[in-house]
C-alpha positions in Angstrom: 2.8 -6.2 -18.9 0.0 -4.7 -16.9 0.4 -1.2 -15.7 0.9 -0.2 -12.1 -2.8 0.7 -11.7 -3.9 -2.8 -12.7 -1.3 -4.4 -10.4 -2.4 -2.3 -7.4 -6.1 -3.2 -8.2 -5.1 -6.9 -8.4 -3.5 -6.7 -5.0 -6.6 -4.9 -3.6 -8.9 -7.7 -4.9 -6.6 -10.3 -3.4 -6.6 -8.6 -0.1 -10.4 -8.5 -0.1 -10.6 -12.3 -0.9 -8.1 -13.1 1.9 -10.0 -11.2 4.5 -13.2 -12.9 3.3 -11.5 -16.2 3.7 -10.6 -15.3 7.3 -14.3 -14.5 7.8 -15.3 -17.9 6.5 -12.8 -19.7 8.7 -13.9 -17.7 11.7 -17.5 -18.6 11.1 -16.8 -22.4 11.3 -17.8 -24.3 14.4 -14.3 -25.5 14.9 -11.8 -22.9 13.8 -8.6 -24.5 12.3 -5.6 -22.6 13.4 -3.5 -24.1 10.6 -5.9 -22.9 8.0 -6.1 -19.4 9.6 -2.3 -19.2 9.7 -2.2 -20.3 6.0 -4.4 -17.3 5.1 -3.1 -14.7 7.6 0.7 -15.2 7.2 0.9 -14.4 3.5 -1.8 -11.7 3.8 0.1 -9.9 6.6 3.4 -10.1 4.6 1.8 -8.9 1.4 0.1 -5.9 3.2 3.6 -4.8 4.5 5.3 -5.4 1.1 2.5 -3.7 -0.8 2.7 -0.6 1.3 6.5 -0.5 1.0 6.2 -0.9 -2.8 3.7 1.8 -3.2 5.9 4.2 -1.1 8.9 3.4 -3.2 7.4 3.3 -6.6 3.8 4.7 -6.9 3.5 7.6 -4.5 6.6 9.5 -5.7 5.2 9.5 -9.2 1.7 10.4 -8.1 3.3 13.5 -6.5 5.1 14.2 -9.7 2.1 13.8 -12.1 -1.0 13.9 -9.9 -3.7 16.4 -9.6 -3.8 19.3 -7.3 -4.7 17.1 -4.3 -1.9 14.6 -4.9 0.0 15.8 -1.9 -3.0 15.5 0.4 -3.8 12.0 -1.0 -0.2 10.9 -0.4 -0.2 12.3 3.2 -3.4 10.4 3.9 -2.1 7.2 2.2 1.1 7.1 4.2 -1.0 7.5 7.4 -3.2 4.7 6.2 -0.1 2.5 5.6 1.0 3.2 9.1 -2.4 2.1 10.5 -2.2 -1.1 8.4 1.4 -1.8 9.6 0.3 -1.1 13.2 -2.5 -3.7 12.9 -0.2 -6.3 11.4 2.4 -5.7 14.1 -0.3 -5.8 16.8 -1.6 -9.1 15.5 1.9 -10.6 15.6 1.9 -9.9 19.4 -1.0 -12.1 20.2 -1.7 -15.8 19.9 -3.6 -16.6 16.7 -7.3 -17.0 17.3 -7.2 -15.1 20.6 -9.7 -12.3 21.0 -6.9 -9.8 20.9 -5.5 -11.3 17.7 -8.9 -11.1 15.9 -9.3 -7.5 17.2 -5.9 -6.6 15.7 -6.8 -8.3 12.4 -10.1 -6.4 12.4 -8.3 -3.1 12.9 -5.9 -4.0 10.0 -8.8 -4.8 7.8 -10.7 -1.6 8.5 -7.5 0.5 7.9 -6.9 -1.4 4.7 -10.5 -1.2 3.5 -10.4 2.6 4.1 -7.1 2.9 2.3 -8.1 0.9 -0.7 -11.3 2.8 -1.2 -9.6 6.2 -1.0 -6.7 5.1 -3.2 -9.0 3.7 -5.8 -11.3 6.7 -5.8 -8.5 9.3 -5.7 -4.8 8.4 -6.3 -5.3 5.7 -8.8 -8.0 7.7 -10.6 -5.7 10.7 -10.8 -2.8 8.5 -12.1 -4.8 7.4 -15.1 -3.8 10.7 -16.7 -0.1 9.7 -16.5 1.4 8.5 -19.8 0.8 4.8 -20.5 4.6 4.2 -20.9 5.1 5.5 -17.3 2.3 3.4 -15.9 3.7 0.3 -17.7 7.3 1.0 -16.6 6.1 1.4 -13.0 4.1 -1.8 -13.4 7.3 -3.7 -14.3 9.1 -2.2 -11.3 6.1 -3.0 -9.0 6.0 -6.6 -10.2 9.8 -6.9 -9.8 9.6 -5.5 -6.3 7.8 -8.6 -5.1 10.2 -11.0 -6.9 13.2 -9.3 -5.2 11.5 -8.9 -1.8 10.0 -12.2 -1.0 10.1 -11.4 2.7 9.9 -8.3 4.8 13.3 -8.8 6.3 15.0 -6.5 3.9 12.1 -4.0 3.6 11.5 -1.0 5.8 8.1 -1.7 7.3 8.4 0.9 10.0 5.8 3.7 10.2 6.7 6.8 8.2 6.0 10.4 9.2 3.7 11.4 6.3 4.9 15.0 6.2 8.5 13.9 6.2 7.9 11.3 3.5 6.3 14.0 1.2 9.1 16.5 2.0 11.8 14.0 1.1 10.1 12.9 -2.1 9.6 16.6 -3.1 13.2 17.3 -2.4 14.2 14.4 -4.6 11.9 15.8 -7.3 13.7 19.2 -7.0 17.0 17.5 -7.4 15.9 15.7 -10.6 18.0 17.6 -13.1 16.5 15.8 -16.1 13.1 17.4 -15.5 14.0 20.7 -13.8 12.2 21.8 -10.7 9.2 19.5 -10.0 7.9 21.0 -6.8 4.3 20.0 -6.4 3.1 23.6 -6.5 4.6 23.9 -9.9 2.7 20.9 -11.1 -0.7 22.0 -10.1 -3.0 22.6 -13.0 -0.9 20.5 -15.4 
């Protein structure tokens, strides 16, 4: 089973290919709305599910085992997820192929590109120091998440307050009696 880092990278590559496919479709003389929908609909859904899966599975563990800047990286990532979700929601409010729709898709892409670059350079790089067993266990959970959640109906795709998200995760870490106090400050330098 691939570990969570590999699975997140796989999703990132898929996102890049799907946005490139939209570029190809847009460049055609006659843009086929059915073809655009066939790319955008699963892309929009996966963007939302990917963010939710990372927030449930990856980022709490990054806060637990990450480097000194794991909290800052997580705050930034949750903000990026909000920007991506906002773009997906905005696109849903316009007719496909309209100028407004393309603009919303463009905002979604820019937010996602920024997020992926930062996550690959920072959070995922930091997480390579986590034990292989943990990365593999989280990889199983990440893969299972998409089997259980085939739609976004039962997934919280609302924007999150980054500070509140980190506070709640850190409180949960404090309550983890099997590992003692895991406040982020106590993890720095480990």
